[in-house]
N, CA, C and O atoms as a GROMACS GRO file, in nm:
protein
  304
    1UNK      N    1   1.021   2.638   2.755
    1UNK     CA    2   0.810   2.609   2.742
    1UNK      C    3   0.786   2.547   2.840
    1UNK      O    4   0.874   2.490   2.906
    2UNK      N    5   0.614   2.547   2.881
    2UNK     CA    6   0.540   2.473   2.973
    2UNK      C    7   0.540   2.365   2.898
    2UNK      O    8   0.634   2.344   2.820
    3UNK      N    9   0.435   2.281   2.909
    3UNK     CA   10   0.456   2.123   2.806
    3UNK      C   11   0.280   2.188   2.792
    3UNK      O   12   0.240   2.146   2.684
    4UNK      N   13   0.172   2.268   2.859
    4UNK     CA   14   0.074   2.247   2.784
    4UNK      C   15   0.099   2.352   2.650
    4UNK      O   16   0.033   2.348   2.546
    5UNK      N   17   0.197   2.434   2.677
    5UNK     CA   18   0.231   2.518   2.540
    5UNK      C   19   0.277   2.436   2.421
    5UNK      O   20   0.251   2.462   2.304
    6UNK      N   21   0.370   2.306   2.479
    6UNK     CA   22   0.430   2.212   2.362
    6UNK      C   23   0.300   2.157   2.295
    6UNK      O   24   0.305   2.176   2.174
    7UNK      N   25   0.190   2.097   2.333
    7UNK     CA   26   0.065   2.129   2.300
    7UNK      C   27  -0.025   2.092   2.242
    7UNK      O   28  -0.082   2.002   2.181
    8UNK      N   29  -0.018   2.298   2.322
    8UNK     CA   30  -0.051   2.346   2.207
    8UNK      C   31  -0.030   2.381   2.070
    8UNK      O   32  -0.107   2.359   1.976
    9UNK      N   33   0.090   2.442   2.066
    9UNK     CA   34   0.172   2.501   1.895
    9UNK      C   35   0.181   2.376   1.896
    9UNK      O   36   0.293   2.369   1.946
   10UNK      N   37   0.153   2.277   1.880
   10UNK     CA   38   0.230   2.096   1.780
   10UNK      C   39   0.024   2.117   1.733
   10UNK      O   40  -0.021   2.086   1.622
   11UNK      N   41  -0.061   2.171   1.845
   11UNK     CA   42  -0.205   2.117   1.759
   11UNK      C   43  -0.206   2.215   1.643
   11UNK      O   44  -0.177   2.220   1.523
   12UNK      N   45  -0.248   2.277   1.725
   12UNK     CA   46  -0.261   2.425   1.596
   12UNK      C   47  -0.092   2.494   1.510
   12UNK      O   48  -0.055   2.609   1.488
   13UNK      N   49  -0.019   2.336   1.479
   13UNK     CA   50   0.105   2.330   1.368
   13UNK      C   51   0.038   2.233   1.275
   13UNK      O   52   0.089   2.218   1.164
   14UNK      N   53  -0.102   2.145   1.315
   14UNK     CA   54  -0.079   2.024   1.262
   14UNK      C   55  -0.221   2.151   1.101
   14UNK      O   56  -0.270   2.260   1.073
   15UNK      N   57  -0.204   1.970   1.052
   15UNK     CA   58  -0.322   2.076   0.947
   15UNK      C   59  -0.447   2.078   0.917
   15UNK      O   60  -0.460   1.961   0.952
   16UNK      N   61  -0.582   2.114   0.873
   16UNK     CA   62  -0.630   2.088   0.937
   16UNK      C   63  -0.770   1.924   0.982
   16UNK      O   64  -0.860   1.898   1.062
   17UNK      N   65  -0.673   1.847   0.828
   17UNK     CA   66  -0.719   1.759   0.810
   17UNK      C   67  -0.661   1.588   0.941
   17UNK      O   68  -0.703   1.476   0.969
   18UNK      N   69  -0.549   1.676   0.975
   18UNK     CA   70  -0.441   1.597   1.106
   18UNK      C   71  -0.527   1.617   1.235
   18UNK      O   72  -0.544   1.522   1.312
   19UNK      N   73  -0.609   1.805   1.270
   19UNK     CA   74  -0.597   1.859   1.324
   19UNK      C   75  -0.773   1.722   1.373
   19UNK      O   76  -0.798   1.645   1.466
   20UNK      N   77  -0.837   1.759   1.259
   20UNK     CA   78  -1.002   1.676   1.223
   20UNK      C   79  -0.952   1.528   1.298
   20UNK      O   80  -0.978   1.476   1.406
   21UNK      N   81  -0.866   1.490   1.180
   21UNK     CA   82  -0.888   1.276   1.293
   21UNK      C   83  -0.813   1.312   1.439
   21UNK      O   84  -0.882   1.273   1.534
   22UNK      N   85  -0.703   1.371   1.474
   22UNK     CA   86  -0.671   1.405   1.601
   22UNK      C   87  -0.796   1.355   1.735
   22UNK      O   88  -0.805   1.277   1.830
   23UNK      N   89  -0.920   1.519   1.627
   23UNK     CA   90  -1.000   1.523   1.783
   23UNK      C   91  -1.060   1.411   1.778
   23UNK      O   92  -1.095   1.346   1.877
   24UNK      N   93  -1.078   1.371   1.635
   24UNK     CA   94  -1.164   1.182   1.646
   24UNK      C   95  -1.108   1.146   1.643
   24UNK      O   96  -1.118   1.116   1.524
   25UNK      N   97  -0.992   1.084   1.684
   25UNK     CA   98  -0.955   1.000   1.807
   25UNK      C   99  -0.973   0.965   1.880
   25UNK      O  100  -0.983   0.845   1.906
   26UNK      N  101  -0.994   1.103   1.986
   26UNK     CA  102  -0.980   1.084   2.092
   26UNK      C  103  -1.122   1.162   2.152
   26UNK      O  104  -1.133   1.227   2.256
   27UNK      N  105  -1.245   1.124   2.027
   27UNK     CA  106  -1.438   1.161   2.016
   27UNK      C  107  -1.423   1.283   2.144
   27UNK      O  108  -1.475   1.271   2.255
   28UNK      N  109  -1.333   1.406   2.097
   28UNK     CA  110  -1.356   1.583   2.095
   28UNK      C  111  -1.248   1.593   2.099
   28UNK      O  112  -1.182   1.505   2.044
   29UNK      N  113  -1.177   1.706   2.166
   29UNK     CA  114  -1.116   1.796   2.141
   29UNK      C  115  -1.001   1.733   2.249
   29UNK      O  116  -1.002   1.691   2.365
   30UNK      N  117  -0.894   1.750   2.137
   30UNK     CA  118  -0.814   1.702   2.150
   30UNK      C  119  -0.751   1.771   2.314
   30UNK      O  120  -0.745   1.712   2.421
   31UNK      N  121  -0.710   1.916   2.282
   31UNK     CA  122  -0.683   2.048   2.324
   31UNK      C  123  -0.743   2.032   2.497
   31UNK      O  124  -0.687   2.082   2.595
   32UNK      N  125  -0.895   1.930   2.500
   32UNK     CA  126  -0.898   1.901   2.638
   32UNK      C  127  -0.923   1.796   2.693
   32UNK      O  128  -1.015   1.757   2.766
   33UNK      N  129  -0.757   1.713   2.618
   33UNK     CA  130  -0.722   1.579   2.726
   33UNK      C  131  -0.567   1.689   2.812
   33UNK      O  132  -0.519   1.800   2.795
   34UNK      N  133  -0.550   1.603   2.878
   34UNK     CA  134  -0.419   1.607   2.973
   34UNK      C  135  -0.356   1.628   2.951
   34UNK      O  136  -0.348   1.644   2.829
   35UNK      N  137  -0.246   1.654   3.022
   35UNK     CA  138  -0.110   1.666   2.937
   35UNK      C  139  -0.030   1.478   2.901
   35UNK      O  140   0.038   1.416   2.820
   36UNK      N  141  -0.116   1.464   3.054
   36UNK     CA  142  -0.054   1.324   3.013
   36UNK      C  143  -0.132   1.219   2.932
   36UNK      O  144  -0.122   1.104   2.887
   37UNK      N  145  -0.163   1.257   2.934
   37UNK     CA  146  -0.277   1.179   2.837
   37UNK      C  147  -0.369   1.207   2.636
   37UNK      O  148  -0.462   1.165   2.568
   38UNK      N  149  -0.252   1.303   2.632
   38UNK     CA  150  -0.218   1.376   2.478
   38UNK      C  151  -0.132   1.355   2.443
   38UNK      O  152  -0.120   1.330   2.323
   39UNK      N  153   0.037   1.350   2.580
   39UNK     CA  154   0.116   1.317   2.524
   39UNK      C  155   0.108   1.186   2.514
   39UNK      O  156   0.077   1.178   2.395
   40UNK      N  157   0.114   1.065   2.555
   40UNK     CA  158   0.046   0.927   2.561
   40UNK      C  159  -0.023   0.891   2.434
   40UNK      O  160  -0.006   0.781   2.380
   41UNK      N  161  -0.074   0.951   2.403
   41UNK     CA  162  -0.193   0.947   2.273
   41UNK      C  163  -0.113   0.974   2.158
   41UNK      O  164  -0.116   0.910   2.053
   42UNK      N  165  -0.017   1.107   2.194
   42UNK     CA  166   0.062   1.172   2.100
   42UNK      C  167   0.176   0.997   2.091
   42UNK      O  168   0.110   0.901   2.052
   43UNK      N  169   0.314   0.972   2.121
   43UNK     CA  170   0.324   0.822   2.172
   43UNK      C  171   0.280   0.738   2.046
   43UNK      O  172   0.329   0.725   1.933
   44UNK      N  173   0.132   0.670   2.130
   44UNK     CA  174   0.081   0.559   2.048
   44UNK      C  175   0.132   0.606   1.896
   44UNK      O  176   0.229   0.583   1.824
   45UNK      N  177   0.031   0.672   1.889
   45UNK     CA  178   0.026   0.721   1.736
   45UNK      C  179   0.179   0.712   1.702
   45UNK      O  180   0.182   0.603   1.644
   46UNK      N  181   0.289   0.752   1.701
   46UNK     CA  182   0.432   0.778   1.655
   46UNK      C  183   0.495   0.633   1.693
   46UNK      O  184   0.618   0.636   1.696
   47UNK      N  185   0.437   0.506   1.722
   47UNK     CA  186   0.421   0.396   1.859
   47UNK      C  187   0.407   0.275   1.638
   47UNK      O  188   0.481   0.204   1.569
   48UNK      N  189   0.266   0.331   1.632
   48UNK     CA  190   0.198   0.254   1.536
   48UNK      C  191   0.196   0.363   1.403
   48UNK      O  192   0.092   0.374   1.338
   49UNK      N  193   0.266   0.409   1.383
   49UNK     CA  194   0.370   0.470   1.227
   49UNK      C  195   0.455   0.406   1.211
   49UNK      O  196   0.475   0.352   1.320
   50UNK      N  197   0.514   0.378   1.154
   50UNK     CA  198   0.593   0.305   0.990
   50UNK      C  199   0.722   0.397   0.997
   50UNK      O  200   0.814   0.350   0.932
   51UNK      N  201   0.744   0.489   1.046
   51UNK     CA  202   0.845   0.620   1.047
   51UNK      C  203   0.895   0.539   1.046
   51UNK      O  204   0.896   0.442   1.122
   52UNK      N  205   0.992   0.580   0.885
   52UNK     CA  206   1.101   0.598   0.839
   52UNK      C  207   1.138   0.462   0.714
   52UNK      O  208   1.244   0.448   0.653
   53UNK      N  209   1.021   0.383   0.706
   53UNK     CA  210   0.942   0.312   0.516
   53UNK      C  211   0.914   0.395   0.503
   53UNK      O  212   0.864   0.493   0.559
   54UNK      N  213   0.975   0.333   0.350
   54UNK     CA  214   0.853   0.434   0.289
   54UNK      C  215   0.731   0.377   0.204
   54UNK      O  216   0.694   0.259   0.208
   55UNK      N  217   0.671   0.482   0.123
   55UNK     CA  218   0.530   0.391   0.110
   55UNK      C  219   0.512   0.346  -0.074
   55UNK      O  220   0.588   0.418  -0.137
   56UNK      N  221   0.455   0.277  -0.142
   56UNK     CA  222   0.480   0.225  -0.253
   56UNK      C  223   0.404   0.305  -0.332
   56UNK      O  224   0.463   0.346  -0.432
   57UNK      N  225   0.253   0.354  -0.314
   57UNK     CA  226   0.208   0.362  -0.371
   57UNK      C  227   0.159   0.502  -0.414
   57UNK      O  228   0.039   0.475  -0.406
   58UNK      N  229   0.162   0.609  -0.447
   58UNK     CA  230   0.123   0.739  -0.593
   58UNK      C  231   0.032   0.802  -0.399
   58UNK      O  232   0.038   0.898  -0.322
   59UNK      N  233  -0.035   0.682  -0.409
   59UNK     CA  234  -0.191   0.764  -0.295
   59UNK      C  235  -0.179   0.816  -0.198
   59UNK      O  236  -0.244   0.909  -0.151
   60UNK      N  237  -0.043   0.728  -0.133
   60UNK     CA  238   0.040   0.672   0.022
   60UNK      C  239   0.119   0.826   0.067
   60UNK      O  240   0.142   0.866   0.181
   61UNK      N  241   0.151   0.899  -0.076
   61UNK     CA  242   0.270   1.018  -0.068
   61UNK      C  243   0.195   1.126   0.008
   61UNK      O  244   0.220   1.088   0.122
   62UNK      N  245   0.116   1.239   0.024
   62UNK     CA  246   0.095   1.289   0.096
   62UNK      C  247   0.069   1.259   0.204
   62UNK      O  248   0.084   1.359   0.275
   63UNK      N  249   0.028   1.155   0.277
   63UNK     CA  250  -0.014   1.094   0.376
   63UNK      C  251   0.152   1.069   0.415
   63UNK      O  252   0.197   1.178   0.450
   64UNK      N  253   0.203   1.017   0.418
   64UNK     CA  254   0.455   1.054   0.387
   64UNK      C  255   0.467   1.193   0.384
   64UNK      O  256   0.557   1.229   0.460
   65UNK      N  257   0.391   1.320   0.305
   65UNK     CA  258   0.490   1.400   0.341
   65UNK      C  259   0.400   1.476   0.573
   65UNK      O  260   0.468   1.536   0.656
   66UNK      N  261   0.307   1.451   0.584
   66UNK     CA  262   0.216   1.437   0.672
   66UNK      C  263   0.231   1.389   0.761
   66UNK      O  264   0.176   1.445   0.856
   67UNK      N  265   0.302   1.274   0.791
   67UNK     CA  266   0.376   1.162   0.858
   67UNK      C  267   0.460   1.250   0.912
   67UNK      O  268   0.451   1.278   1.032
   68UNK      N  269   0.583   1.326   0.804
   68UNK     CA  270   0.635   1.292   0.796
   68UNK      C  271   0.656   1.427   0.918
   68UNK      O  272   0.723   1.424   1.021
   69UNK      N  273   0.585   1.522   0.871
   69UNK     CA  274   0.571   1.669   1.033
   69UNK      C  275   0.493   1.656   1.144
   69UNK      O  276   0.443   1.735   1.224
   70UNK      N  277   0.497   1.504   1.127
   70UNK     CA  278   0.406   1.497   1.246
   70UNK      C  279   0.530   1.478   1.350
   70UNK      O  280   0.560   1.559   1.438
   71UNK      N  281   0.598   1.350   1.320
   71UNK     CA  282   0.714   1.311   1.379
   71UNK      C  283   0.778   1.437   1.440
   71UNK      O  284   0.814   1.460   1.556
   72UNK      N  285   0.785   1.547   1.281
   72UNK     CA  286   0.900   1.583   1.331
   72UNK      C  287   0.832   1.715   1.450
   72UNK      O  288   0.886   1.712   1.560
   73UNK      N  289   0.751   1.796   1.435
   73UNK     CA  290   0.645   1.815   1.607
   73UNK      C  291   0.636   1.807   1.681
   73UNK      O  292   0.611   1.897   1.761
   74UNK      N  293   0.654   1.650   1.714
   74UNK     CA  294   0.694   1.520   1.814
   74UNK      C  295   0.796   1.539   1.816
   74UNK      O  296   0.841   1.544   1.930
   75UNK      N  297   0.871   1.556   1.730
   75UNK     CA  298   1.062   1.582   1.810
   75UNK      C  299   1.082   1.720   1.916
   75UNK      O  300   1.160   1.767   1.999
   76UNK      N  301   0.987   1.740   1.868
   76UNK     CA  302   1.027   1.908   1.852
   76UNK      C  303   0.916   1.927   2.061
   76UNK      O  304   0.906   2.036   2.116
   0.00000   0.00000   0.00000
């Protein structure tokens, strides 16, 4: 599968909230980034998350679910 198609499928598989956060992070449309810049951004997001560390509060349970989905999609 072509890299651009992997990124497009990744993006389209996100929840609406995750799409909005990703677009806000780039200051526009995530899919307008080059493949290299989009991949670099995803790697930075992954590196700055506490993958595998549980959250202590009820408020973060939803975030943990989205974070897990994002990690899985990045791995794919």
